[in-house]
Structure formats: C-alpha cells, structure tokens
C-alpha positions in Angstrom: -46.4 43.8 -33.6 -44.8 41.0 -35.0 -41.2 43.3 -36.8 -39.5 42.3 -40.0 -35.9 43.0 -40.3 -36.1 45.2 -42.9 -37.6 48.3 -39.8 -35.8 51.4 -38.7 -34.2 51.0 -35.2 -33.9 47.8 -33.2 -34.9 44.7 -33.7 -34.4 41.3 -33.9 -31.0 40.6 -35.5 -32.6 37.6 -37.4 -35.6 38.3 -37.5 -37.7 38.2 -41.1 -38.3 39.6 -44.0 -42.0 41.0 -42.6 -44.2 39.4 -45.8 -42.3 35.6 -45.1 -42.8 36.6 -41.4 -45.8 37.5 -40.8 -47.4 34.7 -43.6 -45.4 32.1 -41.2 -47.3 33.9 -38.5 -50.6 33.5 -39.6 -50.0 30.2 -40.7 -49.5 29.4 -37.3 -51.5 31.6 -35.5 -54.6 31.4 -38.3 -57.5 31.9 -34.9 -54.5 33.8 -32.6 -54.8 36.7 -31.3 -54.7 40.6 -33.2 -51.9 40.3 -36.1 -50.0 44.1 -36.0 -47.1 43.9 -39.2 -44.6 46.2 -38.8 -41.1 46.7 -40.9 -39.5 49.2 -43.4 -43.0 50.0 -44.6 -43.1 53.8 -46.4 -46.5 53.8 -48.2 -50.0 53.6 -49.0 -49.9 50.7 -51.3 -47.7 48.1 -49.5 -49.9 48.8 -46.1 -53.0 47.6 -48.3 -50.5 44.8 -49.4 -50.3 43.6 -45.5 -53.1 44.1 -45.2 -54.8 42.2 -47.3 -51.9 39.3 -46.6 -53.9 39.3 -43.3 -52.4 41.5 -40.9 -55.1 43.4 -38.4 -53.0 46.9 -38.8 -50.0 48.5 -39.8 -47.3 50.6 -37.8 -44.9 52.7 -39.5 -42.0 54.9 -38.1 -39.5 55.9 -41.1 -42.1 56.9 -42.6 -42.5 59.5 -40.2 -39.2 60.5 -40.2 -39.4 62.9 -43.3 -41.3 65.1 -40.9 -40.5 69.0 -39.7 -41.7 67.6 -36.6 -39.3 64.9 -36.1 -36.5 65.8 -34.0 -34.1 64.9 -36.8 -31.3 67.8 -37.7 -31.1 69.8 -40.4 -28.0 67.4 -41.3 -29.7 63.6 -40.7 -32.6 64.3 -42.9 -31.0 65.6 -46.0 -29.2 62.1 -45.3 -32.1 60.4 -45.3 -33.7 62.3 -48.2 -30.8 60.9 -50.3 -31.2 57.6 -49.1 -31.7 54.8 -51.3 -33.3 51.1 -50.5 -29.3 49.9 -50.1 -28.3 52.5 -47.7 -29.1 51.1 -44.6 -27.4 47.8 -42.9 -27.9 46.3 -39.3 -25.4 46.0 -36.5 -24.0 46.8 -33.3 -21.1 48.9 -35.2 -23.5 52.0 -34.6 -24.5 51.4 -30.3 -21.0 51.1 -30.1 -20.0 54.9 -31.2 -22.7 55.5 -29.8 -22.1 54.7 -26.2 -25.3 52.8 -26.1 -24.9 48.9 -26.6 -26.8 47.3 -23.3 -29.0 45.1 -25.7 -30.5 41.7 -24.9 -29.0 39.4 -27.1 -30.4 39.1 -30.0 -31.3 42.8 -30.8 -29.2 44.4 -33.1 -30.1 48.3 -35.1 -30.7 49.1 -38.9 -29.5 52.2 -39.5 -28.4 54.7 -42.0 -25.3 53.1 -43.3 -22.9 55.2 -43.7 -19.2 56.0 -42.8 -19.4 54.4 -38.9 -20.3 50.7 -40.7 -17.2 51.0 -43.0 -14.5 50.9 -40.1 -16.1 48.2 -39.3 -16.4 46.3 -42.3 -12.4 47.1 -42.7 -11.7 45.7 -39.3 -10.6 48.6 -37.9 -11.4 48.3 -33.5 -13.1 50.1 -31.3 -10.9 52.5 -29.5 -10.3 53.7 -33.1 -14.1 53.4 -34.4 -14.6 56.1 -31.5 -11.8 58.4 -31.7 -13.3 58.3 -35.3 -17.5 59.3 -34.5 -15.7 61.4 -31.8 -13.2 63.4 -34.1 -16.5 63.6 -36.8 -18.9 64.7 -34.1 -16.6 68.0 -33.0 -15.6 68.6 -36.6 -19.7 68.7 -37.7 -19.5 66.1 -41.0 -22.1 64.0 -41.9 -20.6 61.2 -42.9 -19.9 59.3 -39.0 -23.7 60.9 -38.5 -25.5 57.7 -36.6 -29.6 57.8 -38.4 -31.1 54.9 -37.6 -34.4 54.4 -39.7 -35.3 51.4 -41.9 -35.4 49.7 -46.0 -39.0 52.3 -46.4 -36.1 55.5 -46.0 -35.4 54.7 -49.6 -39.0 55.4 -50.7 -39.6 58.2 -49.7 -37.1 62.2 -50.7 -39.2 64.8 -49.0 -39.7 66.8 -46.0 -43.5 67.3 -45.6 -45.4 67.5 -42.6 -47.1 64.6 -40.4 -50.7 65.1 -40.9 -49.8 66.1 -44.4 -47.9 62.7 -45.0 -50.6 60.5 -43.8 -53.1 61.8 -45.9 -50.7 61.4 -49.1 -50.3 57.9 -47.2 -54.4 56.9 -46.8 -55.3 58.2 -50.3 -52.3 55.7 -52.2 -53.7 53.1 -50.3 -57.2 54.2 -51.1 -56.0 54.0 -54.9 -54.4 50.6 -55.1 -56.8 47.6 -56.2 -57.8 46.1 -53.3 -61.8 48.0 -52.7 -61.4 50.1 -49.8 -64.9 51.7 -48.1 -65.5 55.4 -49.2 -64.8 56.0 -45.7 -60.3 56.2 -46.6 -61.1 58.7 -49.7 -63.1 60.6 -47.4 -59.8 61.1 -44.8 -57.8 61.1 -47.3 -59.7 64.4 -48.6 -59.2 65.9 -45.3 -60.4 64.1 -42.6 -56.7 63.8 -41.3 -56.8 66.7 -39.8 -57.6 64.5 -36.6 -53.7 63.4 -36.4 -52.0 66.0 -34.6 -48.9 66.9 -35.8 -46.9 65.0 -34.1 -43.2 62.7 -34.4 -45.5 59.9 -32.2 -48.4 59.7 -34.0 -48.3 56.1 -35.6 -51.1 55.7 -38.3 -52.3 52.1 -38.8 -54.8 51.0 -40.6 -57.6 48.7 -39.3 -58.8 46.4 -41.7 -62.4 46.3 -40.0 -63.0 49.3 -41.7 -63.5 46.6 -44.6 -66.8 46.2 -42.7 -68.2 47.9 -40.0 -66.5 51.2 -41.9 -64.2 52.7 -38.8 -60.6 53.3 -39.5 -58.8 53.5 -36.6 -55.1 56.2 -36.0 -53.4 55.2 -32.8 -51.7 57.8 -32.0 -49.5 58.6 -29.4 -48.6 62.5 -28.8 -51.0 65.5 -27.1 -54.3 63.9 -28.6 -55.9 60.8 -27.1 -54.6 57.8 -27.5 -57.1 56.8 -29.8 -59.2 58.3 -32.0 -62.3 56.7 -34.0 -64.5 57.8 -36.8 -67.6 56.4 -37.5 -67.1 56.9 -41.7 -70.9 56.5 -42.2 -71.8 59.0 -39.7 -68.8 60.9 -39.5 -68.9 61.2 -35.8 -66.1 60.7 -33.8 -65.6 58.2 -31.1 
C-alpha cells in the first residue's frame, strides 16, 4: 500500500502527494506487485480517478470517521464536520502533548491543526504545551483535542452510518465518466448491507471488476476478512 502525504494519522513525513506518488510507483515497477493507494480519499470520484491512474485498489480511512460507529466523541466529530481542506497539518506536536511519542524516524502524524499546533508554531516549550493541553482537557474544551484525520475530512460535512456512507461512495464512483460494470450500480442500490456497521470497515475497490465483474470489500470487523460478490450471478463467495 502506498500512502500519500494527505493521509490522516501516522505515515511518512516526506511522502509525496498521493497522485504523484502513485504515478511514480507505477512507472518504476509497471509489472510489480498489486499497488493499493491511500491518503486523503473520501469520495467516489477520487476512487475512480485513482483506479484509472492504475491503482489496484483504494483504501479509505478518514471517510469513516464521519460515522456513528466511529468511537470519536461528539465533540471531535463536530470539529471534523466544520473542517475544510486546510484544517489538518502534519507534525509531531500532536504526539508530544498526547504522550504518544516513540514512532520510528521519518514518521509523523496528520491531525486537525487546532491550538495544539498553534502553540507549537508560536515556540512554546514542551512543558508549557503539555500544561496547556492537560488544562484544556480537564476543562472539556475543544480547542486542543487530538483528532487524527486526513485532508479528505474537508470534503465531508455530515455523519452517516458506515453502510450508508459505503453505498454513497460506490454510487458516486459509478456516476463518473468511467464506465464501471453494472455490478457497482447494483451494490449502490442496496447490496451494501454486506458491510456490517463498523469503524474498522475499509472499502477497497478492485479494478478486476472491470474484467471479472467483481467488486471486493475488505472488512476487518466482525465479518469475515473479505467478501466477494459475483456480479453476474449475484452470489457471494
């Protein structure tokens, strides 16, 4: 899996933007292993673009923070809903105050850039930043919450169940100019119940559907790790 700099949470601090990163990888190893793209992806149109570019699959993470299944607090979700495309930043400032240091060299995290990041930019020392974070947490304030999220958070503005979100994503993918097989449209009309509501559910669109008329979902919740629907017969394997 190749993760662009836009991704939320932890990853390579110097990773290129996903689109350029993916193109570089596919050019370097045209006959290499399966390439999965991740980072800042929240919409069906983005999925379609990445599959067209040559990715063998696409992983969404931040998109599923906008679900009732996500364990983030209501306060964190409210911040996410109000965020825009410039709302997140990368760095170690979030881990420092969250006391979650210890990541390998070259790894940092992307999160909502609130006063945690402002304190860091203004040159406040670690002790001062820890004190401010702890006091803010004790008071229940929302201006110093650690909210791991990718750039794609700026493209979503409402909370929907994971199954509904998945259906919407598939539907919007099918509405692009790329002529995906009718199987995707059928799943968008209601077959997405195969995905059980779970924060851990991660959607993977497999371009093999273009040739084998299949769509694959990777689910790491209470369902089996993978369900595959044969879209010609409608059966599940």
